[in-house]
ZAMARGU-4260 file (C-alpha; in steps of 0.2 Angstrom, whole numbers, plus 5000, padded with zeros to 4 digits):
<rodrens>
0) 4901/4988/5456 | 4894/4977/5470 | 4902/4960/5475 | 4895/4951/5491 | 4910/4942/5498
5) 4928/4946/5503 | 4935/4933/5491 | 4925/4942/5477 | 4932/4959/5483 | 4950/4952/5482
10) 4946/4945/5465 | 4939/4961/5458 | 4953/4971/5465 | 4966/4959/5457 | 4957/4961/5440
15) 4956/4980/5442 | 4975/4981/5446 | 4979/4969/5431 | 4968/4979/5419 | 4975/4996/5425
20) 4993/4989/5423 | 4989/4984/5405 | 4982/5001/5401 | 4997/5010/5409 | 5010/5000/5401
25) 5004/5002/5383 | 5000/5021/5384 | 5011/5036/5385 | 5011/5055/5383 | 4995/5057/5393
30) 5003/5069/5406 | 5012/5079/5393 | 4996/5081/5383 | 4987/5087/5398 | 5001/5099/5402
35) 5000/5106/5385 | 4982/5109/5385 | 4983/5118/5401 | 4997/5128/5396 | 4988/5133/5380
40) 4972/5136/5390 | 4962/5124/5379 | 4951/5119/5393 | 4937/5113/5382 | 4949/5102/5373
45) 4955/5096/5390 | 4937/5092/5395 | 4934/5082/5379 | 4951/5073/5381 | 4947/5068/5399
50) 4930/5063/5394 | 4936/5052/5380 | 4949/5044/5391 | 4936/5041/5404 | 4923/5033/5392
55) 4937/5022/5385 | 4942/5016/5402 | 4923/5012/5406 | 4922/5002/5390 | 4938/4992/5395
60) 4930/4989/5412 | 4913/4983/5404 | 4924/4970/5394 | 4933/4965/5409 | 4918/4962/5420
65) 4906/4956/5407 | 4897/4941/5414 | 4897/4932/5397 | 4914/4923/5392 | 4910/4925/5373
70) 4908/4944/5374 | 4924/4945/5385 | 4934/4935/5372 | 4927/4945/5357 | 4932/4962/5364
75) 4948/4956/5372 | 4953/4950/5355 | 4949/4967/5347 | 4957/4977/5361 | 4972/4965/5361
80) 4975/4967/5342 | 4973/4986/5342 | 4984/4988/5357 | 4998/4977/5349 | 4998/4987/5334
85) 5000/5004/5343 | 5011/4998/5357 | 5023/4988/5345 | 5024/5003/5334 | 5029/5014/5348
90) 5042/5002/5354 | 5050/5001/5336 | 5049/5020/5332 | 5047/5029/5348 | 5032/5038/5341
95) 5013/5035/5340 | 5004/5027/5326 | 4995/5038/5314 | 4984/5036/5298 | 4999/5041/5288
100) 5010/5027/5295 | 4996/5015/5291 | 4995/5021/5273 | 5014/5021/5271 | 5016/5003/5279
105) 5002/4997/5267 | 5013/5002/5252 | 5027/4992/5259 | 5017/4977/5263 | 5028/4966/5253
110) 5043/4970/5265 | 5033/4965/5280 | 5042/4949/5283 | 5059/4958/5284 | 5052/4971/5296
115) 5045/4957/5307 | 5063/4949/5307 | 5072/4966/5310 | 5060/4971/5325 | 5057/4954/5332
120) 5063/4958/5350 | 5051/4973/5351 | 5036/4963/5343 | 5039/4949/5356 | 5039/4962/5370
125) 5023/4969/5364 | 5016/4952/5362 | 5020/4948/5380 | 5012/4963/5387 | 4996/4961/5376
130) 4995/4943/5381 | 4995/4948/5399 | 4981/4961/5395 | 4971/4948/5386 | 4971/4936/5401
135) 4967/4950/5412 | 4952/4955/5402 | 4946/4937/5399 | 4948/4930/5416 | 4932/4926/5425
140) 4926/4941/5435 | 4918/4940/5452 | 4900/4937/5453 | 4891/4954/5452 | 4875/4959/5459
145) 4861/4953/5447 | 4855/4970/5443 | 4873/4976/5439 | 4876/4960/5428 | 4861/4963/5418
150) 4866/4981/5415 | 4883/4976/5410 | 4875/4963/5398 | 4865/4977/5390 | 4881/4987/5386
155) 4889/4973/5376 | 4891/4983/5361 | 4897/4999/5370 | 4916/4996/5366 | 4912/4999/5348
160) 4907/5017/5352 | 4925/5024/5355 | 4931/5016/5338 | 4917/5024/5329 | 4920/5041/5338
165) 4938/5041/5335 | 4936/5036/5317 | 4925/5051/5314 | 4937/5062/5323 | 4952/5056/5313
170) 4942/5059/5297 | 4936/5076/5301 | 4953/5082/5308 | 4962/5073/5293 | 4972/5062/5304
175) 4977/5074/5317 | 4975/5074/5336 | 4977/5055/5340 | 4993/5058/5350 | 4991/5050/5368
180) 4974/5043/5364 | 4970/5026/5371 | 4979/5012/5362 | 4966/5000/5366 | 4955/5009/5353
185) 4963/5022/5343 | 4974/5010/5331 | 4958/5001/5327 | 4950/5018/5322 | 4966/5023/5312
190) 4966/5006/5303 | 4947/5007/5298 | 4949/5025/5291 | 4965/5021/5282 | 4958/5005/5275
195) 4943/5014/5268 | 4953/5027/5260 | 4965/5014/5252 | 4950/5004/5246 | 4942/5018/5237
200) 4957/5028/5231 | 4961/5028/5212 | 4976/5035/5204 | 4971/5049/5192 | 4972/5045/5173
205) 4989/5052/5166 | 4989/5064/5152 | 4994/5058/5135 | 5012/5061/5129 | 5011/5075/5116
210) 5030/5079/5112 | 5043/5070/5102 | 5062/5069/5104 | 5071/5083/5095 | 5087/5072/5092
215) 5093/5054/5093 | 5096/5047/5110 | 5113/5050/5118 | 5116/5032/5122 | 5110/5015/5115
220) 5106/5009/5132 | 5100/5020/5147 | 5099/5012/5164 | 5092/5019/5180 | 5098/5009/5194
225) 5089/5012/5211 | 5097/5004/5226 | 5088/5000/5243 | 5092/5009/5259 | 5109/5016/5255
230) 5114/5032/5264 | 5128/5042/5257 | 5137/5043/5273 | 5145/5026/5269 | 5147/5027/5250
235) 5163/5037/5245 | 5174/5038/5231 | 5188/5045/5241 | 5205/5036/5243 | 5202/5032/5262
240) 5184/5025/5260 | 5183/5010/5272 | 5167/5003/5266 | 5168/5006/5247 | 5187/5004/5243
245) 5183/4997/5225 | 5173/5013/5221 | 5188/5024/5228 | 5200/5014/5217 | 5189/5016/5202
250) 5183/5034/5204 | 5189/5039/5187 | 5176/5029/5180 | 5162/5038/5189 | 5154/5055/5188
255) 5152/5057/5206 | 5138/5069/5212 | 5142/5066/5230 | 5128/5067/5242 | 5111/5069/5235
260) 5094/5072/5242 | 5082/5058/5239 | 5064/5062/5233 | 5056/5054/5248 | 5061/5043/5263
265) 5051/5028/5258 | 5054/5015/5244 | 5037/5016/5236 | 5036/5035/5237 | 5053/5038/5229
270) 5051/5025/5215 | 5034/5032/5211 | 5041/5050/5210 | 5055/5043/5198 | 5044/5034/5187
275) 5029/5046/5187 | 5039/5061/5182 | 5036/5072/5197 | 5043/5089/5198 | 5050/5097/5214
280) 5039/5113/5212 | 5023/5104/5209 | 5024/5087/5216 | 5007/5080/5217 | 5001/5089/5201
285) 5015/5083/5191 | 5014/5065/5197 | 4996/5065/5191 | 4999/5075/5175 | 5015/5068/5168
290) 5015/5053/5157 | 5025/5038/5164 | 5044/5037/5161 | 5041/5021/5150 | 5031/5031/5138
295) 5045/5044/5135 | 5057/5029/5132 | 5046/5020/5120 | 5043/5035/5109 | 5062/5038/5109
300) 5064/5020/5102 | 5069/5011/5117 | 5063/4994/5123 | 5057/4996/5141 | 5063/4984/5154
305) 5059/4983/5173 | 5070/4972/5184 | 5066/4970/5202 | 5079/4961/5213 | 5069/4965/5229
310) 5053/4955/5225 | 5058/4937/5223 | 5046/4933/5237 | 5031/4939/5228 | 5024/4925/5218
315) 5007/4933/5212 | 5011/4942/5196 | 4996/4954/5200 | 5004/4960/5216 | 5015/4975/5212
320) 5026/4986/5222 | 5029/5004/5224 | 5012/5011/5218 | 5014/5002/5201 | 4997/4997/5193
325) 4993/4984/5179 | 4990/4999/5168 | 5008/5005/5170 | 5015/4987/5169 | 5007/4986/5152
330) 5019/4999/5146 | 5034/4988/5151 | 5040/4977/5137 | 5051/4966/5148 | 5046/4964/5166
335) 5057/4952/5177 | 5058/4948/5195 | 5076/4942/5199 | 5079/4925/5207 | 5094/4919/5216
340) 5098/4904/5228 | 5098/4917/5243 | 5094/4935/5246 | 5113/4939/5246 | 5114/4934/5228
345) 5100/4944/5221 | 5110/4959/5217 | 5124/4949/5208 | 5110/4940/5198 | 5104/4958/5194
350) 5121/4963/5188 | 5122/4948/5176 | 5105/4952/5169 | 5108/4970/5166 | 5125/4966/5158
355) 5116/4953/5146 | 5104/4966/5141 | 5117/4979/5138 | 5125/4967/5125 | 5109/4967/5114
360) 5109/4977/5098 | 5092/4985/5100 | 5091/5000/5112 | 5084/4997/5129 | 5079/5008/5144
365) 5081/4998/5160 | 5074/5003/5177 | 5081/4991/5190 | 5078/4991/5208 | 5091/4982/5219
370) 5089/4972/5234 | 5102/4983/5243 | 5105/4985/5261 | 5087/4983/5268 | 5086/4978/5286
375) 5089/4966/5294 | 5106/4971/5288 | 5115/4955/5292 | 5104/4946/5280 | 5110/4958/5266
380) 5127/4950/5264 | 5135/4933/5266 | 5141/4929/5283 | 5159/4926/5277 | 5159/4944/5270
385) 5158/4952/5287 | 5173/4964/5287 | 5167/4975/5301 | 5164/4967/5318 | 5156/4963/5330
390) 5139/4963/5320 | 5121/4963/5326 | 5120/4944/5324 | 5136/4943/5336 | 5128/4954/5349
395) 5120/4941/5359 | 5104/4950/5358 | 5111/4966/5366 | 5113/4977/5350 | 5122/4993/5352
400) 5126/5007/5340 | 5143/4999/5336 | 5134/4982/5331 | 5122/4991/5320 | 5135/5002/5312
405) 5146/4987/5308 | 5131/4977/5301 | 5126/4991/5290 | 5144/4994/5284 | 5145/4976/5279
410) 5128/4977/5270 | 5133/4993/5260 | 5150/4985/5256 | 5142/4970/5249 | 5127/4979/5240
415) 5137/4993/5233 | 5156/4990/5232 | 5155/4971/5228 | 5141/4974/5216 | 5150/4987/5206
420) 5166/4977/5205 | 5155/4963/5198 | 5145/4974/5187 | 5160/4983/5179 | 5168/4966/5176
425) 5153/4960/5166 | 5145/4975/5158 | 5150/4983/5141 | 5147/5002/5144 | 5153/5008/5127
430) 5136/5012/5122 | 5127/5014/5138 | 5123/5027/5152 | 5120/5021/5170 | 5112/5033/5183
435) 5114/5026/5200 | 5106/5031/5217 | 5096/5024/5231 | 5078/5026/5235 | 5082/5033/5253
440) 5095/5033/5266 | 5094/5026/5284 | 5093/5033/5301 | 5104/5021/5311 | 5100/5027/5329
445) 5094/5013/5340 | 5076/5015/5345 | 5070/5025/5330 | 5063/5021/5313 | 5076/5018/5300
450) 5066/5027/5287 | 5048/5031/5282 | 5046/5043/5296 | 5032/5055/5293 | 5035/5071/5303
455) 5052/5077/5309 | 5061/5064/5299 | 5080/5062/5302 | 5091/5070/5289 | 5100/5053/5286
460) 5084/5046/5279 | 5086/5057/5264 | 5105/5057/5261 | 5109/5046/5246 | 5123/5043/5234
465) 5121/5048/5216 | 5134/5044/5202 | 5134/5040/5183 | 5144/5028/5173 | 5146/5029/5154
470) 5158/5023/5141 | 5153/5036/5128 | 5166/5049/5127 | 5153/5064/5125 | 5143/5058/5139
475) 5158/5055/5150 | 5163/5073/5147 | 5146/5080/5150 | 5143/5071/5166 | 5160/5075/5173
480) 5156/5093/5171 | 5139/5091/5178 | 5146/5082/5193 | 5158/5096/5197 | 5144/5109/5195
485) 5132/5100/5206 | 5143/5091/5218 | 5133/5088/5235 | 5119/5099/5227 | 5109/5086/5216
490) 5092/5078/5220 | 5081/5064/5214 | 5070/5077/5205 | 5084/5081/5193 | 5085/5063/5187
495) 5068/5062/5177 | 5073/5077/5166 | 5091/5070/5164 | 5084/5054/5157 | 5073/5064/5145
500) 5088/5073/5139 | 5097/5056/5137 | 5082/5050/5127 | 5083/5065/5115 | 5069/5076/5122
505) 5070/5094/5128 | 5062/5091/5145 | 5053/5108/5147 | 5045/5106/5130 | 5034/5093/5139
510) 5031/5102/5155 | 5038/5119/5160 | 5037/5114/5179 | 5052/5102/5177 | 5067/5108/5187
515) 5085/5107/5182 | 5092/5091/5175 | 5109/5086/5182 | 5117/5095/5167 | 5111/5112/5174
520) 5115/5122/5190 | 5104/5115/5204 | 5100/5128/5217 | 5085/5120/5226 | 5083/5116/5244
525) 5091/5101/5251 | 5075/5092/5256 | 5065/5076/5254 | 5047/5074/5256 | 5037/5063/5268
530) 5019/5059/5271 | 5005/5055/5259 | 5012/5060/5242 | 4998/5051/5233 | 4984/5061/5242
535) 4976/5045/5248 | 4970/5054/5264 | 4977/5071/5265 | 4984/5085/5254 | 4997/5089/5267
540) 5016/5085/5264 | 5031/5088/5275 | 5048/5093/5268 | 5062/5088/5278 | 5079/5098/5277
545) 5096/5090/5274 | 5108/5103/5281 | 5126/5097/5276 | 5133/5081/5270 | 5134/5068/5283
550) 5151/5061/5289 | 5155/5043/5287 | 5158/5040/5306 | 5152/5030/5321 | 5141/5044/5327
555) 5124/5048/5320 | 5119/5066/5315 | 5107/5075/5326 | 5089/5075/5320 | 5082/5091/5311
560) 5064/5094/5313 | 5053/5096/5297 | 5046/5113/5292
</rodrens>
């Protein structure tokens, strides 16, 4: 670089310092990665890593000192957006963005507004840093020597090379090895690869249903009630339960399976596993092979109903959640999105809708998803229902673990305890069986993802409640015995064969790969799956162990690394 005046040198130095500060603030883990490569004597990898970083820094400098404003604006916008994606993700989750995170977030795109609301402080912090970097890149550079200016102009498209190279590397290495890569380019490459995979992925065709029920259904109405973001640490049927006192007082009405393992730690993945008929021993194969849950219900004589209390903000009927397709939706006789005056009234409106259907004479199978205790927690319950204080909203912006725990307890109390008090006051269960669980739990540690972690997911992300309600004497007896047999041992994979049993099927007549139902001894690992369960990008999955039931306490259980 050649500038001819002292003022130009000062301007160049200031610009270099600003760009260097921007890159430094938005990247982490570089020293640790270098040390790792040296310790493992991977000197070729170290050379390639250093070369990639050097080239990327060169591209950033080309943008910063390009003589044409329109090129500086174009590339500063690209670099700003990709840096914002990577840096904000790091602030929110204390981990670096990968292609698996992009795919997971895409499946939950309908909840983006709630995520933005919950993590607004981190997003504003990232936006401030990126705005500083954008100004540093766009600011007018000092006048360069004509030959250097011409050479820089010839390199106008060079910043595209790192994005292309990183995209190829991510594809070849199946999403691996992007840790501590330049955030100015790698999120753009990750987004390009994930976008291409999502655009071209098609769910395999399901196999036809070839078996019939062997006996009449055990109940006229069967309900699978899937809550949102409820961890079992705060749901208890014990006398001293501070969050769910109604459940504790009414414990004789429930067959309580205690703490269960969720299928996955993301809403879309868990709901897909429950609807698609996945088995624990052959997860991906069974998901593509088994007919939908609706097909079993229909053949058993049930009218199929899907009630969604978490999608009132979705106005496009073709925009579906949780991996549902229009082909699957066609198997549902009654599809309804629950509406209410506010988000805090959605679950009570759902309670009324389910109770109304249970009063009908014809048999129904209802799959209902609750609004639940989704973050931001203080928007999951009416402000006047705050029993645990101070809350996150009362923190003055300085949220502590105590604030978060109080807000979450209030959300669970309203979403679970108040919900069931309302539901049991409305519903006629004399001919019905209701299976209740949550899609996943919550990690309440500050500075970490609450759920949907990919590798090394916190155990609390997979700890969920599981209990059953029925007013049918025979089923009450069967479920009570099953709950004693499988207390703190059940998992979501036992729900599908249990529902088939209630419909009148013998589950293994359809697929020998099905594991035990809730009525049988469950001796499977206490684990939940994370990662790309649909095989959109990779065949690799991570199984995350749950060691012991979590306490309902102010402390958060330590993280357990995935196998």
